[in-house]
C-alpha positions as CSV (number, residue, x, y, z in Angstrom):
1,M,235.5,64.4,154.5
2,E,237.6,67.5,154.8
3,K,240.5,67.3,157.3
4,V,239.6,68.9,160.7
5,E,241.8,70.3,163.4
6,L,242.1,69.2,167.0
7,L,243.0,72.2,169.0
8,A,244.4,71.8,172.6
9,P,244.8,74.2,175.6
10,S,248.2,74.7,177.1
11,G,248.9,76.8,180.2
12,D,252.7,76.3,180.0
13,L,255.4,74.7,177.9
14,E,255.2,71.3,179.6
15,R,251.4,71.0,178.8
16,L,252.0,72.4,175.3
17,K,254.6,69.6,174.6
18,I,252.2,66.9,176.0
19,A,249.3,68.2,173.9
20,C,251.4,68.2,170.7
21,L,252.6,64.6,171.4
22,Y,249.2,63.3,172.3
23,G,247.5,64.2,169.1
24,A,246.7,67.9,168.9
25,D,247.1,69.5,165.5
26,A,247.2,73.0,167.1
27,I,247.6,74.6,170.5
28,Y,246.2,77.7,171.9
29,I,248.1,79.6,174.6
30,G,247.9,82.8,176.4
31,G,250.7,85.5,176.9
32,Q,251.3,87.1,180.2
33,D,249.2,90.1,179.0
34,Y,245.9,90.5,177.2
35,S,244.7,86.9,178.0
36,L,241.5,85.7,179.7
37,R,243.3,83.2,181.8
38,A,245.4,85.4,184.0
39,N,245.5,82.8,186.7
40,A,247.4,80.3,184.4
41,L,251.2,80.4,184.4
42,N,250.9,81.7,180.8
43,F,253.8,82.3,178.3
44,S,256.5,85.0,178.2
45,L,257.5,86.1,174.7
46,N,260.6,83.8,175.0
47,D,258.3,80.9,176.0
48,I,256.1,81.6,173.0
49,K,259.1,81.6,170.7
50,E,260.2,78.2,172.1
51,A,256.6,76.9,171.8
52,V,256.4,77.9,168.2
53,Q,259.7,76.3,167.4
54,F,258.7,73.1,169.1
55,A,255.2,72.9,167.6
56,H,256.4,73.8,164.1
57,K,259.1,71.1,164.1
58,L,256.1,68.6,164.6
59,G,254.0,70.3,161.9
60,K,251.7,71.8,164.6
61,R,250.2,75.3,164.8
62,V,250.3,77.8,167.7
63,H,247.4,80.2,168.4
64,V,247.8,83.0,170.9
65,T,244.9,84.6,172.8
66,V,244.7,88.4,172.9
67,N,241.1,88.3,173.9
68,I,240.5,90.5,176.9
69,V,237.9,93.3,176.7
70,F,240.2,96.3,176.4
71,H,240.0,99.4,178.5
72,D,242.0,102.4,177.4
73,K,244.8,101.7,179.8
74,D,245.2,98.1,178.3
75,L,246.0,99.4,174.9
76,K,249.4,100.7,175.9
77,G,252.0,98.4,174.2
78,V,249.5,96.1,172.6
79,R,250.5,97.1,169.0
80,E,254.2,96.4,169.6
81,Y,253.1,93.1,171.4
82,I,251.1,91.7,168.4
83,Q,253.8,92.8,166.0
84,K,256.3,90.7,168.1
85,L,254.0,87.7,168.1
86,D,253.8,87.9,164.3
87,E,257.6,88.1,164.1
88,I,257.9,85.1,166.3
89,G,255.8,83.2,163.8
90,V,252.6,82.4,165.7
91,D,250.0,81.1,163.3
92,A,247.0,83.0,164.6
93,L,245.8,85.5,167.1
94,I,242.5,84.8,168.9
95,V,240.9,88.3,169.3
96,S,237.6,89.6,170.8
97,D,238.0,93.3,170.5
98,V,237.4,95.1,167.2
99,V,240.2,97.6,167.9
100,I,242.8,94.7,167.8
101,M,241.2,93.4,164.7
102,Q,241.5,96.7,163.0
103,M,245.1,97.0,164.3
104,M,246.1,93.6,162.8
105,K,244.7,94.7,159.5
106,E,246.5,98.0,159.5
107,L,249.8,96.3,160.4
108,G,249.4,93.7,157.7
109,L,250.3,90.8,160.0
110,K,251.0,87.5,158.4
111,C,249.3,85.5,161.2
112,E,245.6,84.7,160.9
113,L,242.9,86.5,162.8
114,H,240.6,84.2,164.7
115,V,237.6,85.8,166.4
116,S,237.3,84.7,170.1
117,T,234.3,83.0,171.5
118,Q,234.3,86.0,173.9
119,A,232.8,87.9,170.9
120,S,229.6,85.8,171.3
121,T,229.1,85.2,167.6
122,L,225.8,83.4,166.7
123,N,224.8,84.7,163.2
124,Y,226.2,85.0,159.7
125,E,225.9,88.8,159.3
126,T,228.2,89.3,162.2
127,V,230.6,86.8,160.7
128,K,230.6,88.7,157.4
129,F,231.5,91.8,159.4
130,Y,234.5,90.1,161.0
131,Q,235.5,88.8,157.6
132,S,235.6,92.4,156.4
133,L,238.3,93.0,159.1
134,G,240.3,90.1,157.9
135,A,239.0,87.2,160.0
136,K,239.9,83.8,158.7
137,R,238.1,81.9,161.5
138,V,235.4,82.4,164.0
139,V,235.2,80.6,167.3
140,M,231.5,80.1,167.8
141,A,229.8,81.2,171.0
142,R,229.3,78.2,173.3
143,E,225.6,78.8,172.9
144,T,225.7,78.0,169.2
145,N,223.5,75.2,168.0
146,K,223.7,72.9,165.0
147,E,221.3,75.2,163.0
148,N,223.4,78.3,163.7
149,I,226.6,76.5,162.5
150,E,225.1,75.1,159.3
151,R,223.7,78.5,158.3
152,I,226.9,80.5,159.1
153,K,228.9,78.0,157.1
154,K,226.6,78.1,154.2
155,E,226.4,82.0,154.0
156,T,230.0,82.8,154.7
157,G,232.3,79.9,154.1
158,V,234.3,81.0,157.1
159,D,236.5,78.5,159.1
160,I,234.4,77.5,162.1
161,E,235.9,76.5,165.4
162,C,233.6,75.0,168.1
163,F,234.3,74.0,171.6
164,V,233.9,70.2,172.1
165,H,235.1,69.5,175.6
166,G,235.5,71.2,178.9
167,A,234.0,73.7,181.3
168,M,231.1,75.9,180.4
169,C,230.4,79.4,181.6
170,T,227.1,80.3,183.4
171,S,227.0,83.5,181.6
172,F,226.7,84.1,177.8
173,S,230.0,83.0,176.4
174,G,232.1,84.4,179.2
175,R,230.4,87.7,179.5
176,C,230.1,87.5,183.2
177,V,230.0,90.3,185.8
178,L,229.5,88.1,188.9
179,S,233.2,87.8,189.6
180,N,233.7,91.6,189.3
181,Y,230.7,92.3,191.5
182,A,231.5,89.7,194.3
183,T,235.3,89.8,194.3
184,N,236.4,92.8,192.2
185,R,238.2,90.5,189.8
186,D,237.1,91.1,186.2
187,S,236.4,87.9,184.3
188,N,236.4,89.8,181.0
189,R,240.0,90.9,181.6
190,G,241.4,87.6,182.8
191,G,240.6,87.7,186.5
192,C,237.5,85.4,186.8
193,A,237.0,84.0,190.4
194,Q,234.4,81.5,189.1
195,V,231.7,82.6,191.4
196,C,229.3,80.4,189.5
197,R,231.2,77.4,191.1
198,F,230.6,78.7,194.6
199,I,228.1,76.8,196.8
200,F,225.6,79.0,198.4
201,N,223.3,78.6,201.4
202,A,219.6,79.0,200.5
203,D,217.5,81.1,202.9
204,N,219.8,80.5,205.8
205,T,218.9,76.8,205.8
206,D,221.0,73.7,205.4
207,Q,220.0,73.4,201.8
208,V,222.7,74.4,199.4
209,F,222.3,76.0,195.9
210,S,224.6,76.4,193.0
211,M,224.3,77.8,189.5
212,T,227.0,75.7,187.8
213,P,226.5,74.2,184.2
214,K,227.8,70.7,183.8
215,D,230.9,70.3,181.5
216,L,230.7,70.1,177.8
217,N,231.3,66.7,176.1
218,M,230.6,66.3,172.3
219,V,232.1,62.8,171.8
220,S,228.7,61.6,170.5
221,N,228.4,64.4,168.0
222,I,231.8,64.6,166.4
223,K,230.7,62.9,163.2
224,E,227.7,65.2,162.9
225,M,229.9,68.3,163.5
226,I,232.3,67.2,160.8
227,E,229.5,66.7,158.3
228,I,228.1,70.3,158.9
229,G,231.5,71.8,158.2
230,V,233.2,72.4,161.6
231,N,236.9,73.0,160.9
232,S,238.4,72.9,164.4
233,F,237.4,71.1,167.5
234,K,238.5,73.0,170.6
235,V,239.2,71.7,174.0
236,E,238.9,74.0,177.1
237,G,241.3,73.9,179.9
238,R,244.6,75.9,179.9
239,M,244.8,75.3,183.7
240,R,244.2,71.5,183.5
241,S,246.8,68.9,184.5
242,I,249.1,67.1,182.0
243,Y,247.2,63.9,182.6
244,Y,243.9,65.6,181.6
245,V,245.4,67.2,178.6
246,A,247.0,63.8,177.5
247,T,243.9,61.8,178.1
248,V,241.5,64.2,176.4
249,M,243.8,64.7,173.3
250,N,244.3,61.0,173.1
251,V,240.6,60.2,173.1
252,Y,239.6,62.9,170.6
253,R,242.4,62.1,168.3
254,N,241.4,58.5,168.1
255,L,237.7,59.5,167.9
256,I,238.3,61.9,165.1
257,D,240.6,59.5,163.2
258,K,238.0,56.7,163.4
259,V,235.3,59.0,162.2
260,M,237.4,60.2,159.3
261,N,238.3,56.7,158.2
262,N,234.8,55.4,158.8
263,T,235.8,52.8,161.5
264,I,234.0,54.4,164.4
265,T,231.5,52.1,166.3
266,D,229.1,52.5,169.1
267,A,231.4,50.4,171.3
268,Y,234.3,52.8,170.7
269,T,232.2,55.8,171.4
270,K,230.9,54.3,174.7
271,Y,234.5,53.4,175.7
272,Y,235.9,56.9,174.9
273,L,233.0,58.5,176.9
274,S,233.9,56.2,179.9
275,I,237.6,57.2,179.7
276,L,236.7,60.9,179.6
277,N,234.2,60.6,182.5
278,R,236.9,59.0,184.7
279,C,239.3,61.8,183.8
280,A,237.0,64.7,184.7
281,N,235.5,65.6,188.1
282,R,232.2,67.0,186.9
283,D,229.4,65.4,184.9
284,S,229.3,66.4,181.2
285,T,226.7,66.8,178.5
286,E,226.3,68.2,175.0
287,Q,224.8,71.4,176.2
288,F,223.4,73.7,173.3
289,F,224.1,71.6,170.2
290,H,220.7,70.1,169.7
291,G,218.7,72.7,171.7
292,L,218.6,74.7,174.9
293,P,220.0,72.9,178.0
294,G,217.6,72.2,180.8
295,K,217.7,71.1,184.4
296,N,219.6,68.0,183.6
297,E,222.5,70.0,182.2
298,Q,222.9,72.1,185.3
299,Y,223.9,71.6,188.9
300,F,221.4,73.3,191.3
301,L,221.7,71.6,194.6
302,G,225.4,71.2,195.1
303,R,227.8,68.6,193.7
304,D,230.7,66.4,194.4
305,E,234.0,67.2,192.6
306,V,236.3,64.5,193.9
307,S,239.4,64.2,191.8
308,N,240.2,60.6,191.0
309,K,243.7,59.1,191.4
310,D,243.8,57.2,188.1
311,F,247.1,58.9,187.0
312,L,249.8,56.7,188.5
313,G,253.0,57.7,186.7
314,F,254.8,59.3,183.9
315,V,257.4,57.3,181.9
316,K,260.8,58.9,182.1
317,E,262.8,56.2,180.4
318,Y,262.6,52.6,179.1
319,D,265.6,50.4,178.6
320,S,264.8,47.9,175.8
321,D,267.8,45.7,176.7
322,T,266.9,45.2,180.4
323,H,263.2,45.9,180.0
324,M,263.5,48.3,183.0
325,V,260.8,51.0,183.3
326,T,261.7,54.3,185.0
327,L,258.7,56.1,186.1
328,E,257.9,59.3,187.9
329,Q,255.1,58.4,190.4
330,R,252.0,60.5,190.6
331,N,249.6,58.4,192.8
332,Y,249.9,55.3,195.0
333,F,250.4,51.9,193.5
334,K,251.9,48.5,194.6
335,P,252.8,45.1,193.3
336,G,249.9,43.1,191.9
337,D,248.0,46.2,190.8
338,E,246.4,46.0,187.4
339,V,247.3,49.2,185.5
340,E,247.3,50.5,181.9
341,F,249.9,52.2,179.8
342,F,248.9,54.6,177.0
343,G,250.8,57.1,175.0
344,P,251.3,59.2,171.8
345,N,252.1,56.0,169.8
346,L,250.8,53.4,172.2
347,E,247.3,51.9,172.2
348,P,246.1,51.2,175.8
349,I,247.8,48.1,177.1
350,S,247.2,46.2,180.4
351,F,250.0,45.4,182.8
352,I,250.4,43.9,186.3
353,I,252.9,45.7,188.5
354,P,255.6,43.2,189.3
355,D,256.6,42.0,192.8
356,E,259.9,43.9,192.7
357,L,259.8,47.7,192.8
358,Y,262.9,49.8,193.1
359,D,263.5,53.4,194.0
360,E,265.9,55.8,192.2
361,K,268.8,54.3,194.2
362,E,267.7,50.8,193.0
363,E,266.8,49.8,196.5
364,L,263.8,47.5,196.9
365,I,260.5,49.2,198.0
366,D,257.1,47.7,199.0
367,V,254.9,50.4,197.5
368,A,255.2,53.6,195.5
369,N,253.6,56.1,197.9
370,H,255.7,59.3,197.7
371,P,254.5,61.9,195.1
372,R,256.8,62.3,192.1
373,M,259.2,59.7,193.4
374,I,261.3,57.8,190.9
375,V,260.1,54.1,190.6
376,K,261.8,51.4,188.6
377,F,260.4,47.9,187.7
378,K,260.8,45.4,184.9
379,G,258.2,44.9,182.2
380,D,258.2,43.1,179.0
381,I,256.4,45.9,177.3
382,S,257.7,48.4,174.8
383,L,257.3,51.9,176.2
384,S,258.7,55.4,175.4
385,E,259.4,58.6,177.2
386,F,256.1,60.6,177.8
387,D,253.9,57.5,178.0
388,M,251.6,57.5,181.0
389,M,250.4,54.8,183.5
390,R,246.9,54.9,184.8
391,T,244.5,52.6,186.9
392,K,243.1,49.9,184.8
393,V,239.3,50.5,184.7
394,F,237.9,49.9,181.2
395,D,238.5,47.5,178.3
396,I,237.0,48.1,174.9
397,S,235.6,44.5,175.1
398,Q,233.3,45.6,177.9
399,F,231.3,47.7,175.4
400,M,231.1,45.3,172.5
């Protein structure tokens, strides 16, 4: 099988570094202008330069979104901006507007042109047109099914990027006007208020109504996607937490590697699904891949989005001589709790929190109950900076 890319979202430098360490082959980010995630922290040009330097040292790629729908006033300064991105050394620009594609071609930029999902590409003739403008890759519309992908790949040979995990848009690949209509925030220029997530009262009764699609989850279809020629597996979520980014990257990295070396089993697939379902706060499904989604792929009568508290801590340091773990706490834990460590180079491993916990002053404490407090304890377990500790919930043996 041809090597495929795992593409991670990053809303800031911290999440970019976590994504790189936890298995992403490439990262996509947004600048402070011209990006469809205006509510994310996003990256200044200096941040982008640092991101590129960090990623390239690890052999990773950086893609930058320039994918708003441009109005006349938005074009001011964009030529200089994309030239600067090219000079910094970004590997690709993700673009939706033809004027930017043409601009890239005229300027002869070294970075690749990737057509954004915002362009709603579903057929091979459209792909051929984008190829004539220099497109190396097309990010498929979220509504693309298996048949579309196979035909496009066969007719064009273009690099194909598909979303495999994360939130879905109620509208057609992000072409929504609800936000603009209801809140005067234009979703097609980075200001989406996510009106589709609102809960509405139906006919002035106690009955609630929503129009929210369930999240996308393609764990069960990765092997099939590789076989039909998908080149890049894209995860949505530039505004998600570091725990979410680490967990999703870790799962898809392991899943892709097992598919590629032919060691994937039903047990591992079920295990990975369980881990991902614990990490997210919405139900997930494959959506359009094998056909049109129906009522089971949508929330209509409200929903619960309760965030779990699985993420317990972030390893800051491990002393191999004293076996002392220094952890930045994220959620409550206490002696006797069964937890699990996982990391970039660490298979999930169970651990029981010892009786003696210390704070940063090395004074004994009964529980870790203050967000981001420094907690220390001894553990005969080899850990590294950036490893994470979570609630122990699943074991692969449960799925055998």
